[in-house]
N, C-alpha and C positions, 0 to 999 in steps of 0.2 A: 916366506913370500919374497919374490924377487921384483925389484923395481928397476926399470931400464929407462934412461932419459935421452939416449943419443943414438938409438938403433934405427931410427926412421930415415927414409930418403924421400925426396920429392919426385913422385912419378909424373904428375902434370901440374905445373904452376898455373893456377887459375884464380879467378875472383868470383867463384860461384856464390850467389846470394845464399842459397840453401842447398849445398852439395849433399847428396844422399844416395842410398841404394846401391852400393857396389855389388856386382854380381859377375862371376866368371862364367863365360860362355865357352864350354869346351869344344863346341862345333866350329868355332871361329878362332879360338885361342885369343880372345879379346876380353877385356873388362868392360862391362856396361856400368855407367853411373849417371846421375841426374843432377840437374839444378832445378829443384821443384818450382820455385817462384818465378824463374825465368823460362819455364816450360821448355826445357832442353834435355835431350837424351844424348849423352856422350858415349863414345867408345874409345878405348885405348889399347893398342897392341904393344906389349912390353918388349917384344922381340925386335920391332922396327921403330918404335916410337910414334907410329902413325896414329892419328886421332881423327875422329869424325864427329860431326854435330848434326843433330836433327831437331828441329823445333816442332813442338806439338801445339795444337789449337787451344789446349787447356793446361792448367797446372797438372803436373804429372808426379805422382807420389811413389811409383815403383815401376820397374820394367824387368821382365824376366824372359828368357828364351822359351820358345815353343818347340815341342817335338815336331820334327819335320821342317823346321825353319820358321823365321818370323819372330815376332815379339808379342807379348801380352802386356798391356799398360793399365795401371791403376790411376785413372784420371779423375778430374773434378766430378764429372757426372756419371761415372761408372767404369766398367771394364771394356777396353777396346783391344782390337787385334790388328797388328800390322802383318800383312802378308810378306813373303820373301821378296815380292816385286815392289813393295812399298805402298800398296793400296791399304786403305784403312776401312774397318767396319766395327760396329759395336757388337760386343757379345752380350752385354747386359747394361742398359742405360737406365739410370734411376736418379735424376738430378734432385738434390735437396738444397734449397737456398741456404747459403752460409756454410755449406759443408764441402769438403774435398777428400779425395783419396790420399792416403799416406802410405806407410810401409806395407809390404806384402811379401809372401814367401810361398814357395811351391812345396806341397806335402809329398811324402814318398809315393802316394797313389796318383800323383800328377795333377791334383786339384790345386787351385789358387786360393790362398787364405789372405784376403785383402782387408786392410784396416781403413777407417775413415776418422776424421776429426772435424770439428767446427773451426772456422777461421779464428773465432774469438776464444777458442779453447774452453767453451762452456762445459762444465762438468756433466758427464753422461751424454754428451752430444754426438759421440762417435760409436762405431760398431766394429766388429770383426765378422766377416762373412766368408763362407766357403763357396767357391764357384767351380763348377765342372765344365767340361768342354762344350756341352750342349746349351750352356747359358743358365743352368739351374743354380739358384742362389739359396743358400741356407745360412741364416743368421746364427752364429756361434755365441757371440757376446753382444748385448745391446745396451750396455751401460758403461761405455768406455769414454774416456776424456781425450787422450792422445794415443791412439793405437800405434804401436811401434814394433820393436823387434819381435820376430817370430821364427822359431826353428825347431828341428826335431833331433833327437838323439840318433847316433849312428844305427842303432837297431830298430828305430822307429817306434819304440814303446813309450817315449816321453815327448811332450811338446813344451817348449819354453816360450814365454810371452811377456811383453812389457807394455803396460799402460803407464806412460812416463810419470805423471804427477804422483802416482802411488809410491815411487822410489823403489819398487820391488821388481825383481825378476821372478816370475811365477812359473810353476811347473804343473803340467797336467799329465795324467795317465791317458794313453791312446788305446782305444779298444780295437778289436780285430777288424771292424768295419771302418776304421779311420776316424771315428768320433773321439771327443775328448771329455774328460771328467776328473773329479777329485782334484780341483784346483787348490794349490797351496804355495806358500812362498818358498823359493829356493834361497834367495838372499835379498837383503835390503841395503841400498846405498845410503850411507849415513849423511846427516845434514852437513853441508859445507863441502861435500865431495862431488857435487853436481847431480844431474838427473840421468837415469838410464835411458838410452835411446835405441839405436839399432843393435842387433846381436847376430852372432854366428856360432856354430857348434863345430868343434874340431874332431879329429878321428879318435881321440881319447875320451870323447863325450864331455869335454869341458866347454863352458859357455863363455865366449868373449863378448864383452859389452862396451859400447862406446858411451862416454859420459859427456853429455851436454853441459856446458859450463863447468866441466870437471877437468878438461885438458888431459884426458887419458883414455886408454882402453884397458879394461880389467879382464882377467880370466878367472872364472870360478870353476871349481871342481864339481863333479856330479853330486857331491854331498853338500855343496854350497859354500865351501871354504874358498876364501880369496887367496890365490897362490901366485898371481903375477900381475904387475901393473906396468904398462908402457906409458911413460909420461911424454906428453907432446906440448909444443909451445903454443898451440892454438886452443883457445878455451872451448869453442863450440865444436866438439867432436861428435859426429852424427851417426856413423854406421861403420861396419867392418865386414870383410869377407876374405876368405882365402882364395888365391888365384895363382896363375902361373902354371906351366906344364905339369909340375909335380904337386900343385896346391900347397906349397910351403910358404908363400909370401902373403902377408896380411895387408890387404889394401884398406885404407881408411879415408872416409870422406869427411869434410869439414864445412863450416858455414861462417859467414860474416854478417848475416842479418842481425840487426839490432845492436851492433857494436859501434860505439862512437869513434873509436880509433882502432880499427882491425889490425891484427898482426899481419905482416906481409904475406904469410902463408895461409891466412884465413880464406877459405873457399877453394883451397888446393886439394888435389888427390895425393895422399901420402902412401908410402909402402914401407913395411917392416920386413926386409928379406929374411927368410929362414926362421920366421917366428914360430912355426909349428907345422902341423899337417892337417889340412882340411879334408873334407869328404866331397865326392862328386855330388853336385846338387841336381835333382831331377828337373826336367823341363816340363812346362805346362802342356798337358795333353788336351789340345783343342785348337 
C-alpha cells in the first residue's frame, strides 16, 4: 500500500459549507461541483481558471451533464432539468418532508441513480432510485440512511455503492437489462478511519473512496484490497472524480460544516495531478 501526503494542489480556494459531487463534463472541459447546503452549483475550467456559480432554489445533492446539453439536478424535492438556455423544469417531483437529494451517478445506459437522505440522518429514511429520461422512477433500495457514492466498473458488470453509516463499500452484479443484485461487501472502513462518502472508479476498475472525518481518499482494488491512500489536511473529505482532458487528475471536494475550527482549506476544491486514469462518464439521457 502506498500513502501520499503532499501530492494535492488547491484547484479552487473556497469555503463551501458542504462541498460535494465533482463531475467532469467533457462537452465543456469543465468540472462541475456543488455546495449542497448553500444551494450552489459551481463550474471550474482548469485550463483558464475561470469559475462560474449558479444558485438553485433548493438544496442540491448532485449535478450531472445531460446528453445534448444542460444539466440534471438531484434536488430536495426531486429531479430537475436545466436546459442549455438556463430554463428549469421538473423531471420528477416528489417532496418528502425532512428529506433531500444527496449523491447521484449516471449508469452506462444513461439513467440517473439518485440517492436521498433525511436531514436528521434517521436510519432507513433514505432511498436509491433509478430515473429514466421520461421521468420513470424505480426504487432500487428503500432502506438507506445516507445514500452516497455510486459507480460502475469499466465493463459495466459491477456497481459499487455506499450507505455511509454502514462503513462499507458494497458491490452489486449488474444484469443485462441494467438492474442490480447479489449485494455484498467489497471493503469496510475500520473504526477511527472515518466514514466512506463519495466514490469514483478508475480505468483499472479500482474504487476511489473519499473519507468523511478521515482526511483521505483511498483506492481499493476490484478484489477489495486497500492499495493506496492519499492523505489530506482537511478532515471532511466528501467526494472524488477524475477530470482534465486525459482524465488523469483526481478532483476532491471537502466540507467545513460542523467543524468548530475549520482548516483553512476546508470547503475547497482540491486536485491530485496525475493520480491515475479515469473513464469517460456517460451523460444523462433525458
